[in-house]
Every structure is written in structure tokens, then in C-alpha cells.
C-alpha positions as CSV (number, residue, x, y, z in Angstrom):
1,P,30.0,93.7,82.1
2,L,32.0,92.6,85.0
3,V,30.5,89.9,87.3
4,T,31.7,89.0,90.7
5,I,31.3,85.4,91.6
6,E,30.5,85.1,95.2
7,D,29.3,81.5,95.4
8,S,32.3,79.3,96.2
9,V,30.8,76.3,94.4
10,V,30.3,78.2,91.2
11,L,33.8,79.7,91.5
12,D,35.3,76.2,92.0
13,K,33.5,74.9,88.9
14,V,34.8,77.8,86.8
15,Y,38.3,77.2,88.0
16,F,38.1,73.5,87.2
17,A,36.6,74.2,83.8
18,M,39.4,76.7,83.1
19,L,42.0,74.1,84.0
20,C,40.4,71.6,81.6
21,Y,39.9,74.2,78.9
22,K,43.6,75.2,78.9
23,R,44.6,71.6,78.6
24,I,42.2,71.0,75.7
25,M,43.4,74.0,73.9
26,R,47.0,73.0,74.1
27,S,46.2,69.8,72.2
28,V,44.2,71.5,69.4
29,E,45.5,73.0,66.2
30,T,45.8,76.8,66.1
31,A,42.9,77.2,63.6
32,A,40.6,75.1,65.8
33,R,41.4,77.2,68.9
34,K,39.3,80.0,67.5
35,D,36.3,77.7,67.1
36,R,34.3,77.7,70.3
37,S,31.7,75.3,69.2
38,E,28.9,73.7,71.2
39,G,31.0,70.5,71.2
40,L,33.7,72.1,73.3
41,Y,31.2,73.5,75.8
42,A,29.5,70.1,76.0
43,R,32.7,68.4,76.7
44,L,33.6,70.9,79.4
45,Y,30.2,70.4,80.9
46,A,30.9,66.7,81.1
47,L,34.3,67.2,82.6
48,L,32.7,69.2,85.4
49,E,31.0,66.0,86.5
50,Q,34.5,64.7,87.3
51,R,35.5,67.6,89.5
52,P,36.9,66.4,92.7
53,E,35.8,67.6,96.2
54,R,39.1,69.2,97.1
55,T,40.6,72.1,95.0
56,E,44.1,70.7,95.7
57,D,43.2,67.8,93.5
58,Y,41.9,69.9,90.5
59,A,45.2,70.1,88.5
60,H,45.7,66.3,88.6
61,A,42.1,65.5,88.0
62,A,41.9,67.9,85.0
63,A,45.0,66.4,83.5
64,L,43.6,62.9,83.8
65,A,40.1,63.8,82.6
66,V,41.4,65.6,79.5
67,A,43.8,62.8,78.7
68,N,40.9,60.4,78.6
69,L,38.4,62.7,77.1
70,K,38.5,61.6,73.4
71,R,38.1,57.9,74.3
72,E,35.4,58.5,76.9
73,W,33.5,61.0,74.8
74,E,33.3,58.6,71.9
75,K,32.2,55.8,74.2
76,F,29.6,58.1,75.8
77,I,28.1,59.1,72.4
78,R,27.9,55.5,71.3
79,I,26.2,54.3,74.5
80,V,23.7,57.2,74.5
81,A,22.9,56.7,70.8
82,S,22.3,53.0,71.3
83,S,20.1,53.5,74.3
84,R,18.0,56.4,72.7
85,G,16.6,54.7,69.6
86,D,13.9,57.4,69.4
87,L,16.7,59.9,68.4
88,C,18.2,57.7,65.8
89,R,17.2,57.0,62.2
90,S,18.6,54.7,59.5
91,S,20.2,56.0,56.4
92,I,21.6,54.2,53.3
93,D,25.0,55.3,52.2
94,A,24.8,56.3,48.5
95,K,28.4,55.3,47.8
96,N,28.5,51.8,49.2
97,G,24.8,50.9,50.0
98,A,25.6,50.3,53.6
99,T,23.0,51.1,56.2
100,R,24.0,53.6,58.9
101,T,22.4,54.7,62.1
102,I,22.4,58.5,62.5
103,F,22.0,60.0,66.0
104,N,20.2,63.4,66.2
105,Q,22.2,65.2,68.9
106,R,20.3,68.5,68.3
107,S,17.1,66.9,69.5
108,W,19.0,65.3,72.3
109,I,20.1,68.7,73.6
110,G,16.8,70.4,72.8
111,Q,14.7,67.8,74.7
112,G,16.9,68.3,77.8
113,L,18.2,64.8,77.8
114,F,21.9,65.7,77.5
115,K,22.4,66.8,81.1
116,A,20.8,63.7,82.6
117,D,23.0,61.5,80.3
118,V,26.1,63.4,81.2
119,A,25.4,63.1,84.9
120,Q,24.8,59.3,84.6
121,F,27.8,58.6,82.4
122,F,30.4,61.0,83.7
123,G,29.0,61.6,87.2
124,K,30.0,59.8,90.3
125,G,27.0,57.5,90.0
126,P,26.8,54.3,87.9
127,A,27.5,54.7,84.2
128,T,24.8,54.2,81.5
129,G,24.2,50.6,80.7
130,G,23.6,49.1,77.3
131,S,25.6,47.6,74.5
132,I,27.1,49.0,71.4
133,Q,26.0,47.2,68.3
134,G,27.0,48.2,64.8
135,D,28.3,51.7,63.8
136,I,26.4,54.7,65.1
137,F,27.2,58.0,63.5
138,V,26.2,61.4,64.8
139,T,24.7,63.9,62.5
140,R,27.0,66.4,60.9
141,G,27.4,69.8,62.6
142,D,29.5,71.6,65.2
143,F,28.4,69.6,68.2
144,F,30.4,66.4,68.0
145,E,33.1,67.0,65.5
């Protein structure tokens, strides 16, 4: 069905998201372009927090945000995982006996904590505090691969 977007703020968000999406897709392998996983949409949602006030600045802001996305996303996941211990569990690697911390991102999304963390880290407000200690791994699945 066709939908007419009449709200200018929503239209601006869609436009900025499309600019970011096109830049992300240019850097992804052809096979991965067909995969529209939750991870892609989560990243686009986070990028929307960096949307500038003026539409004239969108192209430059989208280019900069996408260029820094991989590094910033990894940092974001590590900070969130280290600050949300209730969503982490320890696991022992069967191959080498090392202890790993596994972050349950599905619960993070399901409990509604994702949006608040994105706003805090990627928004115009202060970033999430906390330190990163050890290696934190996210659970396997589409979301953060």
C-alpha cells in the first residue's frame, strides 16, 4: 500500500536513513546486500540519532556517520554489555578453556533497553559511561554480525 508521509520530521528521518542506507550498502558484499537483518535496522536507528538539524548537512553527516559506524558500533556494544551485567552470562570455551562473557542482545531489545542506550550513546547528550574490561562477546544471531 502507498503511504503519504505528511509529517516533515518523519520525512526528514526517512531521507537521512536512506542516505545512510545507500552508503552502507555500497560497502557491503553483493550477497550481504540481500540480507536485511535486525542488525542493519538497529544501526540505521542509531545513525538517526546523529541526524543534524539542517537537511543541507545530511549528506556530509551521513558520510561521516557511516564512515565511523563500524568502530562506534563495536564500542557501543562493549560499553552496553559491560554496564548491563544482568544481560551477560559467563561461558567456558570448550576449545581453549577460556572464560567468555556473552551478552544477550535479544533480551536487551525485548526489554526495551536498546532505544534508551542508543539515545544515550549516539544521541546529542552525554555518552554512556563505564569501562571495558576483558572480552565481551555478543550471542550469535543476525543482530550484531
